[in-house]
Structure formats: structure tokens, C-alpha cells
N, C-alpha and C positions, 0 to 999 in steps of 0.2 A: 482815528487808529487803523493802522496798517492791516489790508486784509490778506490773510495768508491765500499762496498761491502755489498749484500744483508745480512741481520743479520741471525745468527743460530739460534736464540733461538725461539720457539713456539708462545709464546706471542708478541713479538719483529714483527715478521713477520706479526702477526694478527693486531698489533696496525698499522704498517706502511701501511699494505693494505688497512686496513678499513680507514684509515685516507686519502689516495690517493683517495679511490673510493667515499667517502664521499664528499672530496672536488669536485671531480669532478663531482660527480652527483649534488651536488647544483649550481655549475657554469653552467652545461648545462640546469638545470632546471631553473634557474635565465634568462638564455639567451634565453630559448624556451619561456618564458612568457613575455620578455621585445620585442620580434620581434613582436607579434601580438599589443601588446600595440602602438609598434611604426606606425604600418599600420593604427591602428584605427585612432590614433591622425592625421594621414594624411587624412584619410578620413573626418573626422569632421572638418577638415581645410578646404578642398576642398567645403564639403558642406556650410560652413559656408561661403566662398568666394561667391560660388554661390547664396546663399541666399541674400547678400548684392548686387550681381550685378542683381538678378531679382527685388530687392527694388527699385535700382536707373534706371533699365529700364522702371518702372512703372511711372517716372516723367515724364510729358508732357513737361514741360517746357526744360527739357535735350535734348527730341527728338525734338524739335523743333529747338532748337540751333543747334543740330548735323545736322539735315536738312539745315539749314542756314550757316552752316560752322563757327558758331560765337563760337569762342574757347573763349572769355573772359568768357560768360556766361555758358558755358561747364566747363570751368577751376573753376570757382566759386563754381557751385553746385556739382561738383566731390570731391573738397576739403572738403567742409561741411560733405557732407557724409564720406570722409576717417577719418576725424578727430573723426566723431560721432561714428564711428564703429569700429577703432582702426586698419584699415584694412594697410596693408603696401604702397597699390597704389589703385585709382579708375581712370581708364584711359577710356575715350570716344574716338571713333575713329568715321569717315565719312565712306563711303560706299568704299573707297578706302584705307581703312586701315589706314589713317594718323590721329595722335594724334592731339586731341582737347583739351585733359587735360593729365597733369603729374605731379608728385609731384616735379619733376625738370623741370620747366618752359622752359629751354633751349631746351628741347628735344621736345616740341609743335611743330606741323609741319612737324614732322618726322615719317615716316612710322614706325609701330610698330615691335619689333623683332621676333614676332612669328606669326604665319600663322593665319588670321583673316577671312577666308574663312569659315570654319565651321558654326562658328556664324552669318555671312553674309547671310548664306543660310538658317538661321531659326533654327539651331541647338543651345541646350545649353551645353556646354563642360566645362567638370572638369579634372584637370592635373596637376603633378608635373613638373614644368618647369624653366628654367634657362633663364633670361633675363637680361634686363640691371641693373636692381636692384637685381640681384643674383637668388638665388633657392628660389622659392615660391610654395605655393599651389594656383592654379587659378581656376577662375570661369568666364566663358564667355556666354554672352546672347546677341542676337540680340536687337538692340533698334528700336522700331518701334513706327510710328507716331498714330494718332488715328483710321486712315483709316487701320491700319496693314501695311503699307508700311514700309519696313526695311531702315532705312535711317543713319545705323551705327551698332556699337557695344560696349557693357560695358564690361571691363574686369576688375575684381576685383583680387588682390593679397594678400595672407596672408605670411607674410615673414617666411622662413624655421628656423632662429633663434628663433622665437617664440614659433613654434611648438616643438624645441630641448629643450627649456627651460622647456616647461610643460613636457617632456619627462624625462629630468634629475629630476624633482621634483618628478615626480612619482617614476623613478628609485631609488631614495633614499629611498622611504620607503619599495620598493621590495627589495633593498639590505638588509635593516635591517633585514627585516624578513627573507631573505637567511642567513645572518650571524648568526642570532640567531638558526634557524636550523642547521647551520654549527656547532654551539659551542655545541647544545644539542648531535648532531650526534657525534662530537669526545668525549664529556663526556661519551657518553654511550659505546662510542668504548674503551676507556680508562679503564672504569670500566669492561667490559667484558674481554679485555687483562689480567688486574689483576687477576680477576678470575681463566682464564686459565693458567696463570703464576703460581698459588697456586694447580692449580689440576694438573698441568703437572710436578709440582715440577722442573720448569725453565730447564727443558732439550731441546735440539737441536733436530731439525728435522730430522738430520741424526741418532740421537741416537734412534728415536722413531722405524725406520726400523729395527736396529739393534737388539733392544729390542723385536721387533716382532718376529724376525728370531731366536733369543736366546729362546723365552719363547716357539715356536714352536718346535725348537730342544729339549727343556727341557722337555716339556709335553709329545712328543711322545718318547723321550728315556727313561725315568725313568720306574723302573719296579712297580711302583704303579699305581693304577688308579686314576683318579682325574675329578671329575665331579663339575662343577660349575653352578649354579641355579639362575635366576633371583626372584626379589620379588614375583612374581605370581607362584614360583615355576616350572616353564620352564627351561629346559636345555640349557645352553648358551653356554656351551662347553665339551667335552666329549674326553679324550685321547684314544690311541689306547687300551691300559691297560684296562682301565674303561668300552671300548664296549665290550672286552672279557671276563671280569670277571661278568660283568651285562648281558652279552647276549643281547647287543642293538643294535638296527639298526643303520646303517652309517649314515640316515637321521632323528637323534633323535634332532637333535638342533631344538628348539622351541617347543617341546612337553614337556607333563608335566611326571613327575615320576609316578604318579599314572596311567595314560594311559599307560605306557611304561612295568611297573611292576605289579605283582599280587598282591592284598591286603595281607598285612602281616606284621612281624617286619621289613624287609629289607625297604619295603617303607615307613615305618612309620618312622625309624631313618634316611633316605634319605632327608626326607622334614620336620626334626626335631619334629615331635610328641612325639618321643622319644629321650630325650637327656641324653649325657653323654661321657664319653670318652672311647676310645679302646671297642666300642660295638661290640659284635660279632652277625652275621647274617649268614643266609645261602641262598645260590642261586643256585638251582640244587642240585648238590653235593660237591660244593665248600662252604667251611668256611671262611669267610671274616670279617676282623675287622674293623671298621667304625669311623672314627672321621669327626666332621662335625663343621665349623667353620663360624660364621655367618658375613657377610660384611655390610660395612657403607650402601648401597643402600637398604638393606632389603633383599637380596639373601643370598647367602652360597656357601661355598666351601668345596668338602667333599673329603675326601681320603679313598682310599680302599687297603687294604692288604689282600692279599691271604694266609691264615694259611692252606689252607687244607694238603699239605705236613707235615707243622709244626704240625700241629694236630695229624696225622698220627705217626709221629715220638716221640708226647709226649705221644701218647697213649703207642704206644711200649717201651718208657722208664719207664711208669707206670708198665707195665706188666713186665719190665726186673728188676724193683726195687721189685716188688712182687715177681718174681721169686729167686732173690738173698735173701730176706728176707726168702722164702721159704726153701732155700739151706742152710742158715745159721742155722735155725730152725731144718732142717734134720739133718745137720753135728752134733748138739748139741743132738738130739734124738739118731743119729746113735753111738755117744758115749756111752749114756745111755744104749744102746741095744748091744754092744760089753762088756759094764762091765755085763750085765747080763747075755750075753752068757759064761763069762769067769767064771763067778761064777757058773754057771751049770757046766761047765766042769771040775772045780776043786772039785766040790761036787761029781762028777764022775756020774752025771745024762745025760748020753750021748743022750738017746732016748730023753728025753726033750730038750737038746739043738737043736737036730736035727728038732724036731717039731717046735721049736720056729724060728729056721731060714726060714724054709718054710713058716709058716704064714707070717712073716715079709716080705719076699721077693714077695709073689705071690699076693697080694693084689693089691700095684700098677702095677705091671705088669699085671695082669687080666685087670684094668679099662682101661690101655693104650692100649692093644690088642682089647678090645672091642670096643672103638672108632675107632681104625683104621680100624676094620672090618665092621662097620656100616657106618663110615663115610669116603669114598674113595676117596673124594677130599682132595687133599693134604694141601691146602691153610685152607680150613676149618677144617679139622682135626686136623693140628698143632696150630690152633687157641683154640681149644675147648682142646686138651690136656694141652696146658697152663694155660688156665683157671681152669681146675680141680687141677692144681698143685697150683695155686692162692687158689682157694677155699678152699683146704685142710688145708692150712696154716692157713687161717682164719676159722677154724672149721665148713665150709660149704661144703656140699657134694653136687657136681656137677654130675649129671647123665644124660646120653644118654637114651632115652626111647628105651624099648626094640624093640617097632615097629618101628623105626627110621631106614631110609637108605638115603644114599646121594652118586649118582654115581660120579665117575669122568668124569663129562660131562657139568660143568660149563658154561655157555655161557659168563657171567664178574664174574670172581672169587672175582674181586676186591669188587662187590657190595654186594656179598654174606658175605665177611669177613667183610665189614661194616654193614650190616644188624645183624648179628649173634652176632659179636663182641659186638656192642652197647646195643642189647637186654640183654645181659648177663652181660656185667658189669653193665648195670641199675639194673638186677637182685640183683648180689651180692652186691651192693650199697644198696638195699632195705632190704635186710637180714640183712646185718652188720656184726659183728664179730662172728655170730653164738653164739649156734648152730643153724642150718637152713638148707634149701637145695633148689637146683634151678634144676629143668628140663628140659632139650632141647628135642624139638622134630622135626625131619626133614623126611619129607615124600613128595616122589616125585608123582605127579598123570599125568602121560604123560609130556609134558614139562613144566608143572607148578611145582612149588615147594611150599609147605607148612612148616612154620616155626612157631614153637609153643616155646615160653619160659615162665615158671610158676615159681614163686617162694613162699617161704614160709613166706613172710614179712608181712608189714600191708596192702598192696594192695593199689588201688587207688580210691578215692571215685567216687562215679558217677558225681558230679557237676563238677571234674577235668579232666576227661578223654577226654575231648574234647581240654584242653590247654595243656597239657604234650607233645604235638607234636610241639607246637610253638618255635621259636628260642628265646632263653635267659631264657625261663622259667625253673624253678627249685625248688625244694622243700630244696635243700641241700646248704650248703655253700661252694663257689666256692674256691678251691686252689689257691695257689698265683702263680704257673706257667701256668695255664691255665683256660679260663672261662668254667662255666658249660652251662646245657641247650644247648647244641649242638648235644648229641649222638642222642636223639630221633628224632630231628630236621632232622637230616641227614638221618636217617630210613624213615622218612615219604616222605623227597626229591627222594630218591631212589624208593620207593613204588609208587608216585604219577608220577614220569617217566617212571615207566614201566607199568603204568595203573593197578597196581595190589589194593589189599585191605588191610587195616589196623584195627585191633579192639583190643580194651583193654577191659577185665573182669576180673572176680574171678577164679582163677585155682583151682584144687582139693586141695591143699594145704592151702588153706584159703587165700593167698596172689595174687598178680596181676599174669594176665596171657596175655602175648602179642601176638597175631596172626597174621599171615602175610601171604598173598598170592601173590606170584610173578609169574605172567604168562610169558612164552618165556624164563624162567630162564635157562633151561637143553635144551643141546641137545637131538636128537634122541637117544635112546640107543637100540639095537639090541637085543633081547631076543632070549637064547637058547631055 
């Protein structure tokens, strides 16, 4: 024989459990309601029997008959009252408890089956008792003469069958109401179970636990950040990578994005105030790519990718491409110079050839030597040397001002490269394909470093000087391989994190001049 088993599906478990609960509650409620009704019917029957007994005891003729032990008169009067009231019996006894009347005449002259003493003592009694006529609700009162002397008792009974018939008639209506309530409860349970079936995609309870374990493993194992928001913008879930990328506290669940992040592009992208795909944003010195997808309940799921290292590689690739193009152009230019040199030698103009060689080899070497002398930090020096070659290829003159000096004492060389590299890139983009010039000034004041980059480009209008440092803002078209609007934003984050200052103005060449002050950027340097 196949044993029944508990259903595995969520909706089936809900349907079965709710059905059992509904039936049980309905049955218990009906039983609890019927129990007091039954007691109330018993009380009503006993009070009715007592009232009939009191009315019977008020008949002086019956009292005199009991005093004279006149069973004939007592029987006639008692039967008239029984038939008139519908009682099961009306029994009159003398002071010895001997019946003077009964519905069964053969029992007249016999002692009653229940104790008559309380009534003979003058007490009124109500009770549910078993007697010769079965179980009845009884009322017993003393039977008195006009002078008050007790000459017997009157006992009236209401049959238990009549009480049960009344209870059953009432129970029929109660059970109908209970059945209607049960049907409504089962219908609501069925609708709820069907809705749950659709929402849970008819999965089993064991599958829910497995899905939860898998979800936790997936969320905390993937390398992308994931942030789930509800319809009110509160964080429902954030995996480990999202906490790291956004620098969120562990207890961020239940709090809004605006309460945890400073105002800006990142908060606007996460909350959906800025829409789009692969939106760039900056958090501290990290470059993030954000994608947001709305959910059916009004919330959203946001994914975050860390593009910081990739952005650095892309910038290095851009520089490498520029250097490659510069080398290619220099190779072509070198061939032209060799042809010129060969011609001078063939013409016998040896002095002019020597002067031509000295002039061509000295210009770039002088620039490199000047940069390495003034900028002693190897990272920033190499950066500026590379940028100078790129600028020369574009026809732009990149110069380090004569009063510049940067010792090899940077606290965070990476931050300096970020600031100087992005400012120079922005200046070169502003100048364009030349001719033009970019001036770089690096000046230490104790542990503070002042960085100025000025160009001969069109400059930055005054009304836009507060917007150029916002993530994603740019006046140029973005290339296909990376987004624009992040370089100056990264500069702003570095300055903000270091507690420095950043300003935009007009430089001596008529273009923009960016001035950055980085406190505690340099280690103390011993002076000779």
C-alpha cells in the first residue's frame, strides 16, 4: 500500500495546510458556539419547568387534594396542566414523597424516584435528572395550603428529547452558516494558492532553500557589484563587491542611496535619475560602469563594474598609440633628414652637415634633460617625457616652466600621475592638432605640491567651470573604446580625498589654466 506523502510544491502545501486549518477552525468555532447554546436551552427548559410547577402549586384545590391524599383530584388537575403546557409530566406528591399523580397511572401511590426532601423543606429546585420517564429538565416547588403549611411537592419535567429537537433545529442554521464560512475560506485559500503558484513558478519548498543558497554563493562570488533597491529607493541587498566599490557600511540594507552616498552623478545613476546603459561614474578614485534594470515591483537591480585598472590600461594604450604614431612620423622625418645630410656631404658642405646634425639631435635631448632635471620623481618625469613626444607629433609645444621642481619624495605617486596625466591630456585635447602650447608647472611648498597646467586652447567659459569636474560631463565626442568625462572627475576626487583645492581660470596663453593644491603630497626633504 502506497503511503501518502506531504506535497513538495509550495502552492500545494499552502492549499493543503490552509484547508486543514480552515476546516479545523470552522469545526471548533461551531462546537464552541453550540456548547453554550445547549446549556442555554437546558437552563430555559429548567426555568420553564419551574414556572409550570409554581403555577401548579398556586392552585388551592390541588393543595387541598394533596393534604387529603386525594389522588383522583390531584391526577385530574395535574393532567389538565400537563396537556395545557406541553410538559412531559406534572407529578404531585404528599409529604412522604408518594405520588398522587403521574402520566402513567400505574405509578400513582409509589414513591418518586428522585429526592423530594429539598422541596418539602420549602426550597425551589431546578435540575437535569434521570427518572422513570428518562432524562428531563425538572422544576420542583413545595405545595402549600392557604395557611402556608407544606402538604407535598409539585415536580414538573420537560423531556430531554424536546430540548434536543430545539438544539438540532438551531444547529441546522449554525451549521449552514459554518458551511458557508468554510466554503468562502476554501475558495479564498484556493485563490491564494493559485496566486502563490504563479509567483513561485510552481517550485518545490526544497528548491527554495537550494535557490537561496545558490543565490548567496553567486552574489558573493561574482566579481561585479550588485545592488538591489526597492520602490522607495532603499537598499534591499548589496553583495561584497558592491560594498567595496561603493564604500558602503555592512548595515546599509534598509537605508536609501541618497543617505549613504554624496550628491552627484553616482547617486543619480543608482537611483535612476540619470538613465542609460554602461554609464560611467566615479567613487573616490575608482571608475565604475553602472547598468540599472527596473523590476516589476518598482525597484531596480544595479550592476557595477570596476573599470579603474582598465581605464589606466586604456590610457596607456592611447599613449602607446600616440607614441607609435610619433615614432612612425619621426622615422619618416628621419629619412628626410638622412637624405638632406647625404646631399650636404655629396656637395662637399661638411660644416653645414655637422651643424645640421648638432641642431637636430640637440633639441629633443635638451627637452628630455630639462624634464629629468626639474622633475626628479621617475613616474611623473616619464609621464611628462611621453606626453612631450605625443605633443610634438601633434604640433603642440609641451613645456615645463623654468621655476618648476618636483623632488623624488611623492607620498602617493599614483595620485600624482592621475592628476598630472589627466590635466595634461585635457590640455592637449583642448589645443587640438596644433599649433599650440601647453605649460606645466610643478612647485613644492613644504609638504604641499602646487600643480598648474595652462594651454592655448579656447578656455573654459565661466558658467561651465563648476561642471567640468562632474562625472560624465564632456564637451567632446567619446571614442568607441572608452567613455569621456572621467579624467577631470578623477582629478576632483583625488583633490577632495586629500583635502586640497582645485580652481579653473584663464592662463597667460589665453586658454584654460587648472590649478591644483595637494597638501601632504610630499615627504619632507632634507635641504643641504
